[in-house]
C-alpha positions, 0 to 999 in steps of 0.5 A, a space after each residue: 784725712 779721708 774723714 776730712 774729704 768725706 766731710 766736704 764731698 758728702 754735702 756737695 753730693 747731697 746738694 747735687 741730688 737736691 737741685 733737680 728736685 727744686 727744679 722739678 718743683 719750680 716747673 710744676 708750679 709754672 705748669 699749674 699757673 699756666 693751667 689756671 690761666 688757661 682755665 680762665 680762673 684767678 684772683 685779682 685786686 684793684 679799685 672798684 670802678 663800676 657797680 650795677 646791683 640790678 644787673 649783678 655786675 662789678 668792675 675792678 681796675 687791675 694793676 695793669 690798668 684795664 677794667 675787668 667786669 665780673 658777674 655776681 651770681 645771687 646765691 653763689 658769689 660770696 661777698 665780704 667786707 673784712 669778716 662781715 657778709 655784705 650785699 652787692 649794693 653795699 660795695 662802693 665805687 673807689 673801694 679796693 676789692 679782691 675778686 676770685 673768679 672763673 670763666 664760664 662756658 660762655 666766656 663770661 667772668 663769674 665772681 666766686 667771691 668779692 672781698 672788699 678790703 678794709 684797713 686793719 685797726 692797730 691796737 697798741 699792746 698797752 691798750 690790750 693789757 689795760 683792758 685785760 686788767 679791767 676785766 679781772 
């Protein structure tokens, strides 16, 4: 009977010890997110609404409905389309893009990187197997 009680009480005791740890991790994550927002950095995804290659700016409409305009710094901002490096002038209005950014000391939004999202091409397994058979 004592062993049966131990089998039920021990897991409950361990659970009570673990709950504060989970709560602390959640609070730490919320604090980190607040610091990130306070520091003026983040990542957004949306449609490109305007692009000015001469001025080095790109605007993206975020899901909340407002446009955010980012400065693209030559030699600092990384630009991609999928895995391919691109130039600012290669980006087209209407394309979906993900932008990692920070706010500089003047309050300007600076793009650390811009990734133009591309649909991944689905290749059926049969096609891969057929191609492997031809290589042999």
